[in-house]
C-alpha positions as CSV (number, residue, x, y, z in Angstrom):
1,M,-22.3,72.4,71.9
2,E,-19.8,73.6,69.4
3,I,-17.9,75.4,72.2
4,A,-17.7,72.2,74.2
5,V,-16.3,70.3,71.3
6,L,-13.8,73.1,70.7
7,V,-12.7,73.0,74.3
8,F,-12.4,69.3,74.2
9,V,-10.2,69.4,71.1
10,I,-8.1,72.1,72.7
11,A,-7.7,70.0,75.8
12,I,-6.6,67.0,73.7
13,I,-4.0,69.1,71.9
14,F,-2.7,70.5,75.2
15,I,-2.5,67.0,76.7
16,T,-0.7,65.5,73.7
17,R,1.7,68.4,73.6
18,S,2.4,68.4,77.3
19,I,2.7,64.6,77.9
20,K,5.7,62.8,76.4
21,V,6.7,59.2,76.9
22,V,10.3,58.5,76.1
23,P,11.3,54.9,75.3
24,Q,14.1,53.0,77.0
25,Q,17.7,53.8,75.7
26,H,16.5,57.1,74.2
27,A,17.1,60.7,75.1
28,W,15.1,63.7,73.9
29,V,16.4,67.2,74.0
30,I,13.9,69.9,75.0
31,E,14.1,73.5,73.9
32,R,12.0,76.2,75.6
33,L,11.4,79.2,73.4
34,G,14.3,78.2,71.1
35,K,16.8,77.7,74.0
36,Y,18.1,74.4,75.4
37,H,16.0,73.5,78.5
38,G,16.8,69.9,79.4
39,T,16.9,66.3,78.4
40,L,14.0,63.9,78.8
41,T,14.8,60.5,80.3
42,P,13.0,57.3,79.6
43,G,9.5,57.3,81.0
44,L,6.6,59.8,81.4
45,N,7.5,63.5,81.1
46,I,5.4,66.7,81.3
47,L,6.1,69.7,79.1
48,V,4.7,73.2,78.9
49,P,2.5,73.2,75.7
50,F,3.5,75.6,73.0
51,V,6.5,76.7,75.0
52,D,8.6,73.5,75.2
53,K,9.3,71.3,72.2
54,V,11.3,68.2,71.4
55,A,14.2,69.5,69.3
56,Y,16.3,66.3,69.0
57,K,15.9,62.6,69.6
58,H,18.9,60.4,70.2
59,L,19.4,56.7,70.4
60,L,21.7,55.7,73.3
61,K,22.4,52.2,72.1
62,E,25.7,51.1,70.5
63,V,25.5,52.0,66.8
64,P,27.6,50.3,64.0
65,L,28.8,52.7,61.3
66,D,30.2,51.5,58.0
67,I,33.3,53.5,57.0
68,A,33.5,53.8,53.2
69,S,36.3,52.1,51.4
70,Q,39.3,54.4,50.6
71,V,42.8,54.2,49.2
72,C,45.6,54.5,51.7
73,I,49.3,54.8,50.9
74,T,51.8,53.0,53.2
75,R,55.2,54.2,54.2
76,D,56.8,52.3,51.4
77,N,54.5,54.0,48.8
78,T,52.1,51.1,48.3
79,Q,48.4,51.7,47.7
80,L,45.9,49.8,49.8
81,Q,42.1,49.6,49.5
82,V,40.9,49.8,53.1
83,D,37.4,49.7,54.6
84,G,36.2,49.2,58.1
85,I,33.4,49.5,60.6
86,L,33.1,51.8,63.6
87,Y,31.1,51.3,66.8
88,F,30.0,54.4,68.7
89,Q,27.5,55.4,71.4
90,V,25.8,58.7,72.3
91,T,26.8,59.6,75.9
92,D,25.7,63.2,76.1
93,A,22.5,64.1,74.3
94,M,23.0,67.9,74.7
95,R,26.5,67.9,73.1
96,A,25.3,65.5,70.4
97,S,22.6,68.0,69.5
98,Y,24.7,71.2,69.6
99,G,28.3,70.1,69.3
100,S,28.1,69.2,65.7
101,S,25.6,69.7,62.9
102,N,26.0,66.0,62.0
103,Y,28.1,63.9,64.3
104,I,27.7,60.8,62.2
105,V,29.3,62.4,59.2
106,A,31.9,64.0,61.4
107,I,32.9,60.6,62.9
108,S,33.0,58.9,59.5
109,Q,35.2,61.6,58.0
110,L,37.5,61.6,61.0
111,A,37.8,57.8,60.9
112,Q,38.9,57.9,57.3
113,T,41.5,60.7,57.8
114,S,42.8,59.0,61.0
115,L,43.1,55.6,59.2
116,R,45.1,57.2,56.3
117,S,47.4,58.8,58.8
118,V,48.0,55.6,60.8
119,I,48.6,53.5,57.7
120,G,50.9,56.1,56.2
121,K,53.3,55.5,59.2
122,L,53.5,51.7,58.5
123,E,55.1,49.6,55.8
124,L,53.0,47.2,53.8
125,D,53.9,44.0,55.7
126,K,53.2,45.7,59.1
127,T,49.7,46.7,58.0
128,F,48.7,43.0,57.8
129,E,50.5,42.1,61.1
130,E,49.4,45.0,63.3
131,R,45.7,45.4,62.7
132,D,45.0,45.6,66.4
133,I,47.4,48.5,66.7
134,I,45.9,50.3,63.7
135,N,42.4,49.9,65.2
136,A,43.5,51.2,68.6
137,Q,45.2,54.2,67.2
138,V,42.1,55.1,65.0
139,V,39.8,54.8,68.1
140,A,42.1,57.0,70.2
141,A,42.3,59.7,67.5
142,I,38.5,59.8,66.9
143,D,37.6,59.5,70.6
144,E,39.6,62.5,71.5
145,A,37.7,64.7,69.1
146,A,34.3,63.1,69.6
147,L,34.2,64.1,73.3
148,N,32.9,67.5,72.2
149,W,30.2,65.8,70.1
150,G,28.8,63.9,73.1
151,V,29.8,60.6,71.4
152,K,32.0,57.8,72.7
153,V,33.8,55.7,70.1
154,L,34.0,52.1,71.4
155,R,36.0,50.3,68.8
156,Y,37.1,50.3,65.1
157,E,37.6,47.2,63.0
158,I,39.3,46.9,59.6
159,K,37.2,44.7,57.5
160,D,39.5,44.3,54.5
161,L,42.9,45.3,53.3
162,T,43.3,44.9,49.5
163,P,46.7,45.6,47.9
164,P,47.0,46.0,44.1
165,K,47.1,42.8,42.0
166,E,50.8,43.1,41.3
167,I,51.7,43.4,45.0
168,L,49.3,40.6,45.8
169,H,51.1,38.3,43.2
170,A,54.5,39.3,44.6
171,M,53.3,38.5,48.1
172,Q,52.0,35.1,47.1
173,A,55.3,34.4,45.4
174,Q,57.2,35.4,48.5
175,I,55.0,33.2,50.7
176,T,55.6,30.3,48.3
177,A,59.3,30.8,48.4
178,E,59.3,31.1,52.2
179,R,57.4,27.8,52.5
180,E,59.8,26.1,50.1
181,K,62.7,27.4,52.1
182,R,61.2,26.1,55.3
183,A,60.7,22.7,53.7
184,L,64.3,22.6,52.5
185,I,65.5,23.6,55.9
186,A,63.3,20.9,57.6
187,A,64.6,18.3,55.2
188,S,68.2,19.2,55.7
189,E,67.7,19.2,59.5
190,G,66.2,15.8,59.2
191,R,69.2,14.5,57.2
192,R,71.6,16.1,59.6
193,Q,69.8,14.5,62.6
194,E,69.8,11.2,60.8
195,Q,73.6,11.4,60.2
196,I,74.1,12.3,63.8
197,N,72.1,9.4,64.9
198,I,73.9,7.0,62.6
199,A,77.3,8.3,63.7
200,T,76.3,8.1,67.4
201,G,75.1,4.5,66.9
202,E,78.3,3.5,65.1
203,R,80.4,5.1,67.8
204,E,78.5,3.3,70.6
205,A,78.7,0.0,68.7
206,F,82.5,0.4,68.2
207,I,82.9,1.2,71.8
208,A,80.9,-1.9,72.8
209,R,82.9,-4.1,70.4
210,S,86.2,-2.7,71.7
211,E,85.1,-3.2,75.3
212,G,84.1,-6.8,74.4
213,E,87.5,-7.5,72.7
214,K,89.3,-5.9,75.6
215,Q,87.4,-8.1,78.1
216,A,88.1,-11.2,75.9
217,V,91.8,-10.5,75.8
218,I,91.8,-10.0,79.6
219,N,89.9,-13.2,80.1
220,K,92.3,-15.1,77.7
221,A,95.4,-13.7,79.5
222,Q,93.9,-14.6,82.9
223,G,93.1,-18.1,81.6
224,E,96.7,-18.6,80.3
225,A,98.1,-17.2,83.5
226,S,96.0,-19.6,85.5
227,S,97.0,-22.5,83.2
228,I,100.7,-21.6,83.6
229,T,100.3,-21.3,87.3
230,A,98.5,-24.7,87.5
231,V,101.2,-26.4,85.3
232,A,104.0,-24.8,87.5
233,D,102.2,-25.9,90.6
234,A,101.8,-29.4,89.3
235,T,105.5,-29.6,88.2
236,A,106.7,-28.3,91.5
237,A,104.5,-30.8,93.3
238,A,105.8,-33.6,91.1
239,I,109.4,-32.5,91.7
240,E,108.8,-32.4,95.5
241,R,107.3,-35.9,95.4
242,I,110.3,-37.2,93.3
243,A,112.7,-35.6,95.8
244,A,110.9,-37.1,98.7
245,A,110.9,-40.5,97.0
246,I,114.6,-40.4,96.4
247,R,115.2,-39.8,100.1
248,Q,113.4,-43.0,100.9
249,P,115.4,-46.2,101.2
250,G,116.1,-47.7,97.8
251,G,115.3,-44.3,96.1
252,E,118.8,-43.9,94.6
253,Q,118.6,-47.5,93.1
254,A,115.2,-46.6,91.6
255,V,116.7,-43.5,90.0
256,Q,119.6,-45.5,88.6
257,L,117.2,-47.9,87.1
258,K,115.1,-45.1,85.6
259,V,118.2,-43.4,84.2
260,A,119.4,-46.7,82.7
261,E,115.9,-47.2,81.1
262,K,115.9,-43.8,79.6
263,A,119.5,-44.3,78.2
264,V,118.5,-47.6,76.7
265,E,115.3,-46.0,75.3
266,A,117.3,-43.2,73.8
267,Y,119.7,-45.6,72.2
268,S,116.8,-47.6,70.8
269,K,115.2,-44.6,69.3
270,V,118.5,-43.5,67.7
271,A,119.0,-47.0,66.3
272,A,115.5,-47.1,64.9
273,D,116.1,-44.1,62.7
274,S,117.6,-45.3,59.4
275,T,119.1,-41.9,58.6
276,T,121.1,-41.8,61.8
277,T,124.6,-43.3,62.2
278,L,124.9,-45.0,65.6
279,I,128.3,-45.3,67.1
280,I,128.2,-47.9,70.0
281,P,131.0,-47.5,72.5
282,G,133.4,-50.3,72.5
283,N,133.4,-50.6,76.2
284,M,129.8,-50.9,77.6
285,S,131.2,-49.9,81.0
286,E,131.0,-46.4,79.6
287,V,127.2,-46.7,79.9
288,S,127.5,-47.5,83.5
289,T,129.9,-44.6,83.9
290,L,127.2,-42.3,82.3
291,I,124.6,-43.6,84.8
292,A,127.1,-43.1,87.7
293,T,127.6,-39.5,86.5
294,A,123.9,-38.8,86.4
295,M,123.6,-40.2,89.9
296,K,126.3,-37.9,91.1
297,M,124.3,-35.0,89.7
298,V,121.3,-36.2,91.6
299,Q,123.2,-36.4,94.8
300,T,124.8,-33.0,94.2
301,T,121.3,-31.6,93.6
302,K,120.2,-33.1,96.9
């Protein structure tokens, strides 16, 4: 009975040591008699009891690794307190087991030295502007060395960049001055645009007024010309009618009568003026002589 129990216990030990179930996203490194033998994949695996053993177990998922805060010196000799986080993944379980005694510590130390080297090439202002470039350069530097460790560095992110308090105050003062400068420039640009708009409006208004005045002068001149033409046409028509009337029978007698009336009217006006001395010809036949002279002028004109 005791032998049966012993055999049963031994069988249980053999089974537990020979059957291994590997979880998903894990890799187990097997050594046979102290030498690397293979890597167990997820699922059920059979080992040789007391000959094979699980030497290393690796997680194949993406792993975040906090990088300790450190002081970095920029190109312009400014100290920065920098910390970040690194994301990596085991891609080769055998190299991760034998390539480095502790690949996590190795990655962490290499990330810090690479970060110091990259920031040392940049000036203070560039470190805030080019975080993506810094992250990419750190990843490239670590990934090249981590290939021998069976690890793939996926990305690196800077969590915080903290300059000294004096530098921080100076940067805040610089930002304030820059914003005030932009505000002044914007206000001056506004005033400049306002003056341009006012000048443009005044110029357009002056042009409109001058065009209106010009058109008014043209219209007035055209009106006066039309008036003069109409008066001239009316005078010419009247003269033509008078000339035609004179040619009619009795026209000359009518002209004589009209001239006599105008002469008498002229004498009457002169006589009515108390300040004018009127000299009446002694011989009234001179008046008829005047009328006869006017008639000769009319005939000569004809």
